[in-house]
MMTF fields as JSON, N, C-alpha, C and O atoms, coordinates in Angstrom:
{
  "mmtfVersion": "1.0.0",
  "mmtfProducer": "UNKNOWN",
  "numBonds": 431,
  "numAtoms": 432,
  "numGroups": 108,
  "numChains": 1,
  "numModels": 1,
  "chainsPerModel": [1],
  "groupsPerChain": [108],
  "chainIdList": ["A"],
  "bondAtomList": [4, 2, 8, 6, 12, 10, 16, 14, 20, 18, 24, 22, 28, 26, 32, 30, 36, 34, 40, 38, 44, 42, 48, 46, 52, 50, 56, 54, 60, 58, 64, 62, 68, 66, 72, 70, 76, 74, 80, 78, 84, 82, 88, 86, 92, 90, 96, 94, 100, 98, 104, 102, 108, 106, 112, 110, 116, 114, 120, 118, 124, 122, 128, 126, 132, 130, 136, 134, 140, 138, 144, 142, 148, 146, 152, 150, 156, 154, 160, 158, 164, 162, 168, 166, 172, 170, 176, 174, 180, 178, 184, 182, 188, 186, 192, 190, 196, 194, 200, 198, 204, 202, 208, 206, 212, 210, 216, 214, 220, 218, 224, 222, 228, 226, 232, 230, 236, 234, 240, 238, 244, 242, 248, 246, 252, 250, 256, 254, 260, 258, 264, 262, 268, 266, 272, 270, 276, 274, 280, 278, 284, 282, 288, 286, 292, 290, 296, 294, 300, 298, 304, 302, 308, 306, 312, 310, 316, 314, 320, 318, 324, 322, 328, 326, 332, 330, 336, 334, 340, 338, 344, 342, 348, 346, 352, 350, 356, 354, 360, 358, 364, 362, 368, 366, 372, 370, 376, 374, 380, 378, 384, 382, 388, 386, 392, 390, 396, 394, 400, 398, 404, 402, 408, 406, 412, 410, 416, 414, 420, 418, 424, 422, 428, 426],
  "bondOrderList": [1, 1, 1, 1, 1, 1, 1, 1, 1, 1, 1, 1, 1, 1, 1, 1, 1, 1, 1, 1, 1, 1, 1, 1, 1, 1, 1, 1, 1, 1, 1, 1, 1, 1, 1, 1, 1, 1, 1, 1, 1, 1, 1, 1, 1, 1, 1, 1, 1, 1, 1, 1, 1, 1, 1, 1, 1, 1, 1, 1, 1, 1, 1, 1, 1, 1, 1, 1, 1, 1, 1, 1, 1, 1, 1, 1, 1, 1, 1, 1, 1, 1, 1, 1, 1, 1, 1, 1, 1, 1, 1, 1, 1, 1, 1, 1, 1, 1, 1, 1, 1, 1, 1, 1, 1, 1, 1],
  "groupList": [{"groupName": "MET", "atomNameList": ["N", "CA", "C", "O"], "elementList": ["N", "C", "C", "O"], "formalChargeList": [0, 0, 0, 0], "bondAtomList": [1, 0, 2, 1, 3, 2], "bondOrderList": [1, 1, 2], "singleLetterCode": "M", "chemCompType": "L-PEPTIDE LINKING"}, {"groupName": "SER", "atomNameList": ["N", "CA", "C", "O"], "elementList": ["N", "C", "C", "O"], "formalChargeList": [0, 0, 0, 0], "bondAtomList": [1, 0, 2, 1, 3, 2], "bondOrderList": [1, 1, 2], "singleLetterCode": "S", "chemCompType": "L-PEPTIDE LINKING"}, {"groupName": "VAL", "atomNameList": ["N", "CA", "C", "O"], "elementList": ["N", "C", "C", "O"], "formalChargeList": [0, 0, 0, 0], "bondAtomList": [1, 0, 2, 1, 3, 2], "bondOrderList": [1, 1, 2], "singleLetterCode": "V", "chemCompType": "L-PEPTIDE LINKING"}, {"groupName": "LEU", "atomNameList": ["N", "CA", "C", "O"], "elementList": ["N", "C", "C", "O"], "formalChargeList": [0, 0, 0, 0], "bondAtomList": [1, 0, 2, 1, 3, 2], "bondOrderList": [1, 1, 2], "singleLetterCode": "L", "chemCompType": "L-PEPTIDE LINKING"}, {"groupName": "ILE", "atomNameList": ["N", "CA", "C", "O"], "elementList": ["N", "C", "C", "O"], "formalChargeList": [0, 0, 0, 0], "bondAtomList": [1, 0, 2, 1, 3, 2], "bondOrderList": [1, 1, 2], "singleLetterCode": "I", "chemCompType": "L-PEPTIDE LINKING"}, {"groupName": "ASP", "atomNameList": ["N", "CA", "C", "O"], "elementList": ["N", "C", "C", "O"], "formalChargeList": [0, 0, 0, 0], "bondAtomList": [1, 0, 2, 1, 3, 2], "bondOrderList": [1, 1, 2], "singleLetterCode": "D", "chemCompType": "L-PEPTIDE LINKING"}, {"groupName": "GLU", "atomNameList": ["N", "CA", "C", "O"], "elementList": ["N", "C", "C", "O"], "formalChargeList": [0, 0, 0, 0], "bondAtomList": [1, 0, 2, 1, 3, 2], "bondOrderList": [1, 1, 2], "singleLetterCode": "E", "chemCompType": "L-PEPTIDE LINKING"}, {"groupName": "GLN", "atomNameList": ["N", "CA", "C", "O"], "elementList": ["N", "C", "C", "O"], "formalChargeList": [0, 0, 0, 0], "bondAtomList": [1, 0, 2, 1, 3, 2], "bondOrderList": [1, 1, 2], "singleLetterCode": "Q", "chemCompType": "L-PEPTIDE LINKING"}, {"groupName": "PHE", "atomNameList": ["N", "CA", "C", "O"], "elementList": ["N", "C", "C", "O"], "formalChargeList": [0, 0, 0, 0], "bondAtomList": [1, 0, 2, 1, 3, 2], "bondOrderList": [1, 1, 2], "singleLetterCode": "F", "chemCompType": "L-PEPTIDE LINKING"}, {"groupName": "THR", "atomNameList": ["N", "CA", "C", "O"], "elementList": ["N", "C", "C", "O"], "formalChargeList": [0, 0, 0, 0], "bondAtomList": [1, 0, 2, 1, 3, 2], "bondOrderList": [1, 1, 2], "singleLetterCode": "T", "chemCompType": "L-PEPTIDE LINKING"}, {"groupName": "LYS", "atomNameList": ["N", "CA", "C", "O"], "elementList": ["N", "C", "C", "O"], "formalChargeList": [0, 0, 0, 0], "bondAtomList": [1, 0, 2, 1, 3, 2], "bondOrderList": [1, 1, 2], "singleLetterCode": "K", "chemCompType": "L-PEPTIDE LINKING"}, {"groupName": "ALA", "atomNameList": ["N", "CA", "C", "O"], "elementList": ["N", "C", "C", "O"], "formalChargeList": [0, 0, 0, 0], "bondAtomList": [1, 0, 2, 1, 3, 2], "bondOrderList": [1, 1, 2], "singleLetterCode": "A", "chemCompType": "L-PEPTIDE LINKING"}, {"groupName": "PRO", "atomNameList": ["N", "CA", "C", "O"], "elementList": ["N", "C", "C", "O"], "formalChargeList": [0, 0, 0, 0], "bondAtomList": [1, 0, 2, 1, 3, 2], "bondOrderList": [1, 1, 2], "singleLetterCode": "P", "chemCompType": "L-PEPTIDE LINKING"}, {"groupName": "TYR", "atomNameList": ["N", "CA", "C", "O"], "elementList": ["N", "C", "C", "O"], "formalChargeList": [0, 0, 0, 0], "bondAtomList": [1, 0, 2, 1, 3, 2], "bondOrderList": [1, 1, 2], "singleLetterCode": "Y", "chemCompType": "L-PEPTIDE LINKING"}, {"groupName": "TRP", "atomNameList": ["N", "CA", "C", "O"], "elementList": ["N", "C", "C", "O"], "formalChargeList": [0, 0, 0, 0], "bondAtomList": [1, 0, 2, 1, 3, 2], "bondOrderList": [1, 1, 2], "singleLetterCode": "W", "chemCompType": "L-PEPTIDE LINKING"}, {"groupName": "CYS", "atomNameList": ["N", "CA", "C", "O"], "elementList": ["N", "C", "C", "O"], "formalChargeList": [0, 0, 0, 0], "bondAtomList": [1, 0, 2, 1, 3, 2], "bondOrderList": [1, 1, 2], "singleLetterCode": "C", "chemCompType": "L-PEPTIDE LINKING"}, {"groupName": "GLY", "atomNameList": ["N", "CA", "C", "O"], "elementList": ["N", "C", "C", "O"], "formalChargeList": [0, 0, 0, 0], "bondAtomList": [1, 0, 2, 1, 3, 2], "bondOrderList": [1, 1, 2], "singleLetterCode": "G", "chemCompType": "PEPTIDE LINKING"}, {"groupName": "ARG", "atomNameList": ["N", "CA", "C", "O"], "elementList": ["N", "C", "C", "O"], "formalChargeList": [0, 0, 0, 0], "bondAtomList": [1, 0, 2, 1, 3, 2], "bondOrderList": [1, 1, 2], "singleLetterCode": "R", "chemCompType": "L-PEPTIDE LINKING"}, {"groupName": "ASN", "atomNameList": ["N", "CA", "C", "O"], "elementList": ["N", "C", "C", "O"], "formalChargeList": [0, 0, 0, 0], "bondAtomList": [1, 0, 2, 1, 3, 2], "bondOrderList": [1, 1, 2], "singleLetterCode": "N", "chemCompType": "L-PEPTIDE LINKING"}, {"groupName": "HIS", "atomNameList": ["N", "CA", "C", "O"], "elementList": ["N", "C", "C", "O"], "formalChargeList": [0, 0, 0, 0], "bondAtomList": [1, 0, 2, 1, 3, 2], "bondOrderList": [1, 1, 2], "singleLetterCode": "H", "chemCompType": "L-PEPTIDE LINKING"}],
  "groupTypeList": [0, 1, 1, 1, 2, 3, 2, 4, 1, 5, 6, 7, 8, 6, 9, 6, 2, 3, 10, 11, 6, 7, 12, 2, 3, 11, 13, 8, 14, 11, 11, 14, 15, 16, 12, 15, 10, 3, 2, 11, 12, 11, 2, 6, 14, 2, 11, 1, 6, 13, 1, 5, 17, 3, 10, 2, 2, 10, 0, 6, 4, 5, 12, 18, 12, 4, 11, 2, 10, 7, 13, 10, 2, 6, 16, 2, 12, 11, 3, 17, 3, 8, 10, 5, 1, 6, 2, 4, 11, 9, 8, 6, 16, 11, 4, 9, 10, 7, 10, 3, 11, 1, 3, 3, 6, 6, 19, 3],
  "groupIdList": [1, 2, 3, 4, 5, 6, 7, 8, 9, 10, 11, 12, 13, 14, 15, 16, 17, 18, 19, 20, 21, 22, 23, 24, 25, 26, 27, 28, 29, 30, 31, 32, 33, 34, 35, 36, 37, 38, 39, 40, 41, 42, 43, 44, 45, 46, 47, 48, 49, 50, 51, 52, 53, 54, 55, 56, 57, 58, 59, 60, 61, 62, 63, 64, 65, 66, 67, 68, 69, 70, 71, 72, 73, 74, 75, 76, 77, 78, 79, 80, 81, 82, 83, 84, 85, 86, 87, 88, 89, 90, 91, 92, 93, 94, 95, 96, 97, 98, 99, 100, 101, 102, 103, 104, 105, 106, 107, 108],
  "secStructList": [7, 7, 6, 6, 3, 3, 3, 7, 7, 2, 2, 2, 2, 0, 0, 0, 0, 0, 6, 7, 1, 1, 7, 3, 3, 3, 3, 3, 3, 7, 6, 6, 7, 2, 2, 2, 2, 2, 2, 2, 2, 2, 2, 2, 2, 2, 2, 2, 2, 6, 6, 6, 6, 7, 3, 3, 3, 3, 3, 3, 1, 6, 6, 7, 2, 2, 2, 2, 2, 2, 6, 6, 7, 7, 1, 1, 1, 3, 3, 3, 3, 3, 3, 6, 6, 3, 3, 3, 3, 3, 3, 3, 1, 7, 7, 7, 2, 2, 2, 2, 2, 2, 2, 2, 2, 2, 2, 7],
  "xCoordList": [0.842, 0.0, 0.885, 1.966, 0.427, 1.216, 1.109, 0.323, 1.908, 1.935, 0.663, 0.448, -0.19, -1.417, -2.461, -3.384, -2.326, -3.212, -2.445, -1.38, -2.99, -2.333, -2.748, -3.937, -1.776, -2.044, -2.105, -1.153, -3.228, -3.4, -3.795, -4.133, -3.741, -4.133, -5.214, -5.561, -5.741, -6.746, -6.274, -7.048, -4.996, -4.459, -4.498, -4.61, -4.408, -4.381, -5.752, -5.903, -6.745, -8.056, -8.673, -9.127, -8.693, -9.325, -8.649, -9.319, -7.325, -6.584, -6.719, -7.005, -6.513, -6.464, -7.842, -7.975, -8.857, -10.179, -11.175, -11.726, -11.4, -12.441, -12.114, -13.019, -10.848, -10.466, -9.966, -9.454, -10.107, -9.64, -10.485, -11.683, -9.844, -10.555, -11.331, -12.243, -10.989, -11.71, -12.352, -12.015, -13.272, -13.868, -12.786, -11.744, -13.053, -12.088, -12.775, -13.841, -12.161, -12.612, -11.735, -10.525, -12.343, -11.617, -11.873, -13.018, -10.801, -10.85, -10.391, -9.233, -11.297, -10.997, -10.721, -11.508, -9.617, -9.198, -8.517, -8.283, -8.204, -7.472, -6.537, -6.854, -5.386, -4.39, -4.931, -4.553, -5.815, -6.351, -7.573, -8.148, -7.962, -9.203, -8.944, -8.309, -9.446, -9.29, -9.922, -9.254, -11.207, -11.838, -11.118, -11.18, -10.434, -9.682, -8.596, -8.322, -7.986, -6.937, -7.52, -6.833, -8.782, -9.44, -9.838, -9.805, -10.21, -10.672, -9.502, -9.639, -8.362, -7.214, -6.844, -6.607, -6.782, -6.437, -7.472, -7.105, -8.732, -9.765, -9.573, -9.766, -9.199, -8.94, -7.728, -7.732, -6.691, -5.511, -5.912, -5.479, -6.739, -7.177, -7.93, -7.701, -8.822, -9.57, -8.601, -8.761, -7.602, -6.646, -5.927, -5.656, -5.623, -4.941, -5.93, -5.651, -7.061, -8.034, -8.743, -9.059, -8.988, -9.76, -8.891, -9.418, -7.582, -6.675, -6.919, -6.575, -7.504, -7.769, -8.953, -9.081, -9.822, -11.014, -11.345, -12.404, -10.442, -10.715, -9.402, -8.413, -9.412, -8.276, -8.646, -9.789, -7.703, -7.962, -7.028, -5.809, -7.632, -6.853, -7.243, -8.339, -6.316, -6.662, -6.251, -5.227, -7.09, -6.855, -7.002, -8.009, -6.005, -6.117, -6.987, -6.745, -7.995, -8.985, -8.465, -8.815, -7.638, -7.228, -6.47, -6.781, -5.492, -4.793, -5.505, -4.999, -6.653, -7.339, -8.817, -9.697, -9.091, -10.479, -11.365, -12.589, -10.781, -11.602, -12.418, -13.639, -11.754, -12.473, -13.409, -14.508, -12.973, -13.802, -15.125, -16.192, -15.044, -16.252, -17.083, -18.303, -16.427, -17.136, -17.908, -19.0, -17.349, -18.005, -18.656, -18.936, -18.895, -19.687, -19.244, -20.056, -17.942, -17.401, -17.648, -17.038, -18.545, -18.919, -18.308, -18.292, -17.806, -17.157, -16.141, -16.229, -15.189, -14.192, -14.171, -14.467, -13.835, -13.466, -14.676, -15.817, -14.391, -15.447, -14.962, -13.786, -15.877, -15.574, -16.503, -17.694, -15.946, -16.734, -16.286, -15.097, -17.246, -16.94, -17.329, -18.483, -16.365, -16.571, -16.537, -15.748, -17.401, -17.374, -17.751, -18.783, -16.927, -17.151, -17.342, -18.245, -16.509, -16.454, -17.686, -17.841, -18.552, -19.731, -19.598, -19.022, -20.14, -20.179, -21.336, -22.485, -21.024, -22.082, -22.387, -23.391, -21.529, -21.8, -21.01, -19.908, -21.59, -20.91, -21.075, -22.035, -20.121, -20.218, -19.393, -18.273, -19.941, -19.182, -19.21, -20.223, -18.078, -17.953, -17.145, -16.759, -16.896, -16.131, -16.92, -18.143, -16.204, -16.839, -15.979, -14.75, -16.622, -15.862, -15.415, -15.96, -14.427, -13.925, -15.045, -15.165, -15.856, -16.935, -17.995, -18.475, -18.353, -19.362, -18.82, -19.546, -17.547, -16.927, -16.91, -17.204, -16.57, -16.554, -17.944, -18.076, -18.983, -20.327, -20.794, -21.513, -20.393, -20.716, -20.083, -20.726, -18.832, -18.135, -18.738, -18.897, -19.064, -19.625, -20.935, -21.237, -21.705, -22.954, -22.719, -23.566, -21.553, -21.326, -20.268, -20.136, -19.508, -18.443, -18.85, -18.06],
  "yCoordList": [-1.18, 0.0, 1.24, 1.246, 2.258, 3.485, 4.281, 3.958, 5.313, 6.124, 6.938, 7.493, 7.029, 7.808, 7.1, 7.742, 5.792, 5.039, 4.791, 4.173, 5.273, 5.147, 3.842, 3.592, 3.017, 1.762, 2.078, 2.616, 1.741, 2.059, 0.825, -0.222, 0.981, -0.079, 0.454, 1.635, -0.428, -0.008, 1.195, 2.116, 1.185, 2.256, 3.611, 4.642, 3.625, 4.876, 5.303, 6.401, 4.448, 4.692, 6.019, 6.794, 6.285, 7.515, 8.749, 9.66, 8.775, 9.935, 10.093, 11.186, 9.004, 9.084, 9.143, 9.691, 8.582, 8.525, 9.436, 10.357, 9.186, 9.911, 11.387, 12.22, 11.714, 13.106, 13.798, 14.916, 13.152, 13.733, 14.949, 14.995, 15.927, 17.15, 16.993, 17.775, 16.006, 15.763, 14.383, 13.585, 14.096, 12.752, 11.683, 11.929, 10.493, 9.389, 8.141, 7.755, 7.513, 6.219, 5.172, 5.139, 4.313, 3.23, 1.935, 1.532, 1.308, 0.071, -1.061, -1.102, -1.975, -3.139, -4.322, -4.605, -5.015, -6.088, -7.2, -7.08, -8.291, -9.411, -9.989, -10.003, -10.464, -11.039, -12.27, -12.538, -13.02, -14.258, -14.022, -14.976, -12.774, -12.429, -12.157, -11.166, -13.053, -12.872, -11.593, -10.839, -11.314, -10.087, -8.812, -7.787, -8.877, -7.708, -7.327, -6.145, -8.332, -8.076, -7.39, -6.617, -7.675, -7.033, -5.591, -4.734, -5.316, -3.987, -3.031, -1.819, -3.573, -2.737, -1.69, -0.54, -2.026, -0.986, 0.156, 1.308, -0.151, 0.902, 1.815, 3.027, 1.243, 2.033, 2.932, 4.096, 2.394, 3.193, 4.36, 5.495, 4.059, 5.079, 6.187, 7.368, 5.815, 6.803, 7.681, 8.9, 7.048, 7.801, 8.875, 9.966, 8.567, 9.577, 10.562, 11.76, 10.088, 10.961, 11.93, 13.056, 11.497, 12.301, 12.87, 13.296, 12.879, 13.27, 14.687, 14.999, 15.538, 16.911, 17.022, 18.021, 16.007, 16.116, 14.862, 14.778, 13.887, 12.619, 11.987, 11.981, 11.461, 10.702, 9.223, 8.849, 8.39, 6.959, 6.181, 6.35, 5.319, 4.461, 3.013, 2.72, 2.105, 0.691, -0.006, 0.303, -0.964, -1.739, -3.21, -3.646, -3.966, -5.417, -5.875, -5.483, -6.699, -7.019, -7.933, -7.746, -8.917, -9.904, -9.303, -9.65, -8.417, -7.848, -6.646, -6.079, -6.253, -5.049, -5.32, -4.782, -6.145, -6.544, -5.437, -5.519, -4.42, -3.397, -2.605, -2.513, -2.03, -1.261, -2.156, -1.743, -3.376, -4.329, -4.562, -4.546, -4.777, -5.005, -3.732, -3.764, -2.621, -1.363, -0.911, -0.354, -1.148, -0.703, -1.844, -1.733, -2.945, -4.074, -4.572, -4.761, -4.778, -5.337, -6.839, -7.548, -7.318, -8.73, -9.52, -10.751, -8.823, -9.481, -8.534, -7.319, -9.091, -8.252, -8.566, -9.695, -7.608, -6.247, -5.445, -5.7, -4.482, -3.614, -2.174, -1.891, -1.284, 0.143, 0.873, 0.57, 1.836, 2.714, 4.136, 4.449, 4.988, 6.384, 7.186, 7.164, 7.887, 8.665, 10.15, 10.604, 10.896, 12.349, 12.862, 12.472, 13.728, 14.256, 13.12, 13.169, 12.121, 10.929, 10.025, 9.133, 10.24, 9.386, 8.603, 9.088, 7.377, 6.593, 7.132, 7.131, 7.592, 8.124, 7.208, 7.398, 6.215, 5.245, 3.977, 4.028, 2.835, 1.555, 0.721, 0.879, -0.169, -1.111, -2.334, -2.207, -3.505, -4.74, -5.562, -5.628, -6.186, -7.005, -6.287, -5.13, -6.981, -6.397, -5.254, -5.317, -4.211, -3.031, -2.562, -2.597, -2.123, -1.617, -0.191, 0.493, 0.235, 1.599, 2.612, 3.616, 2.345, 3.257, 3.342, 4.428, 2.195, 2.195, 2.883, 3.608, 2.652, 3.31, 4.827, 5.582, 5.265, 6.702, 7.308, 8.393, 6.625, 7.18, 7.195, 8.107, 6.194, 6.181, 7.394, 8.06, 7.672, 8.807, 10.143, 11.065, 10.231, 11.49, 11.858, 13.038, 10.849, 11.104, 11.84, 12.615, 11.591, 12.054, 13.133, 13.709, 13.424, 14.414, 15.778, 16.72],
  "zCoordList": [0.0, 0.0, 0.0, 0.589, -0.648, -0.726, 0.564, 1.455, 0.639, 1.849, 2.028, 3.106, 1.005, 1.137, 1.998, 2.499, 2.176, 3.065, 4.357, 4.349, 5.458, 6.756, 7.428, 7.62, 7.782, 8.482, 9.974, 10.538, 10.61, 12.031, 12.837, 12.286, 14.153, 15.083, 16.016, 15.972, 16.858, 17.836, 18.646, 18.909, 19.041, 19.879, 19.18, 19.843, 17.856, 17.096, 16.596, 16.061, 16.764, 16.143, 16.581, 15.739, 17.865, 18.341, 17.755, 17.268, 17.805, 17.306, 15.794, 15.305, 15.057, 13.597, 12.922, 11.829, 13.57, 12.943, 13.666, 13.062, 14.931, 15.647, 15.865, 15.911, 15.997, 16.219, 14.954, 15.019, 13.826, 12.564, 12.202, 12.48, 11.581, 11.2, 9.899, 9.629, 9.099, 7.846, 7.911, 8.786, 6.996, 6.979, 6.805, 6.197, 7.35, 7.287, 6.753, 7.233, 5.758, 5.268, 5.932, 5.708, 6.753, 7.418, 6.644, 6.44, 6.228, 5.457, 6.367, 6.781, 6.673, 7.514, 6.602, 5.698, 6.828, 5.93, 6.719, 7.921, 6.009, 6.607, 5.553, 4.364, 6.005, 5.09, 4.368, 3.228, 5.029, 4.457, 3.554, 3.031, 3.374, 2.663, 1.179, 0.82, 0.323, -1.121, -1.647, -2.355, -1.324, -1.808, -1.348, -2.026, -0.197, 0.278, -0.729, -0.941, -1.341, -2.331, -3.57, -4.237, -3.871, -5.013, -4.694, -5.578, -3.453, -3.053, -2.782, -2.951, -2.365, -1.999, -3.053, -2.682, -4.35, -5.338, -5.385, -5.615, -5.173, -5.162, -3.956, -4.056, -2.831, -1.625, -1.855, -1.455, -2.5, -2.856, -3.762, -3.564, -4.746, -5.7, -4.972, -5.232, -4.068, -3.283, -2.483, -2.42, -1.877, -1.065, -1.885, -1.382, -3.136, -3.954, -4.585, -4.632, -5.063, -5.731, -4.784, -5.167, -3.564, -2.616, -1.491, -0.463, -1.673, -0.591, -0.076, 1.064, -0.902, -0.472, 0.483, 1.19, 0.515, 1.37, 2.163, 2.785, 2.143, 2.821, 3.274, 2.541, 4.478, 4.998, 4.868, 5.129, 4.471, 4.319, 5.241, 5.206, 6.072, 6.959, 6.714, 6.236, 7.053, 6.956, 8.236, 8.846, 8.622, 9.834, 9.535, 8.978, 9.903, 9.797, 10.965, 12.106, 10.691, 11.739, 12.833, 13.998, 12.495, 13.5, 14.691, 15.831, 14.473, 15.634, 16.266, 17.234, 15.745, 16.221, 16.532, 15.861, 17.538, 17.807, 18.391, 18.285, 18.997, 19.651, 18.638, 18.763, 17.633, 16.609, 15.805, 15.439, 15.534, 14.785, 15.515, 14.902, 16.816, 17.61, 17.732, 17.567, 18.018, 18.235, 16.997, 17.116, 15.813, 14.583, 13.825, 12.632, 14.53, 14.036, 12.663, 11.757, 12.535, 11.301, 11.356, 12.156, 10.5, 10.522, 9.386, 9.417, 8.388, 7.26, 6.661, 6.835, 5.963, 5.293, 3.807, 3.416, 2.985, 3.338, 3.843, 3.46, 4.703, 5.234, 5.199, 5.429, 4.911, 4.871, 5.826, 5.907, 6.545, 7.407, 7.109, 7.166, 6.793, 6.534, 7.768, 8.196, 8.329, 9.547, 9.228, 8.399, 9.892, 9.817, 11.197, 11.744, 11.761, 13.11, 14.112, 14.947, 14.031, 14.9, 14.832, 15.667, 13.859, 13.666, 12.365, 11.391, 12.361, 11.12, 10.282, 10.724, 9.068, 8.204, 7.023, 6.336, 6.779, 5.716, 6.004, 6.55, 5.628, 5.804, 4.551, 3.798, 4.343, 3.234, 3.604, 4.097, 3.37, 3.593, 2.317, 1.621, 2.023, 0.828, -0.236, -0.066, -1.329, -2.43, -3.045, -3.163, -3.435, -4.019, -5.183, -5.107, -6.26, -7.404, -7.128, -6.261, -7.869, -7.728, -8.006, -7.305, -9.024, -9.38, -8.277, -7.953, -7.707, -6.647, -5.392, -4.711, -5.096, -3.952, -4.152, -3.225, -5.348, -5.651, -5.484, -4.918, -5.969, -5.844, -4.385, -3.976, -3.602, -2.175, -1.488, -0.677, -1.815, -1.214, -1.666, -0.866, -2.943, -3.48, -2.771, -2.593, -2.37, -1.65, -0.339, 0.107, 0.282, 1.647, 1.798, 2.878, 0.745, 0.884, 0.354, 0.401]
}
């Protein structure tokens, strides 16, 4: 993953996501998840295309159970869009770049 996507852990979640000044797209993934490998390039693309108005973070679910439980991540890949420390949009499962872009456009 490029430097535009910030890799975070449970310990960093509050600072990097909940206290962020701009909206944050949190990407929950797992190393063993095939669909996650398909979604990763779209998440990278979002991080570069929307960098002026959106922060993108990714969290591996297995070592970070607190955020996974708190935000009810039941399957991966999972996306949570946060604004002012609230979840304003969610998506679970594989998503195309176009669908991800339209989801973001609705909320940004």
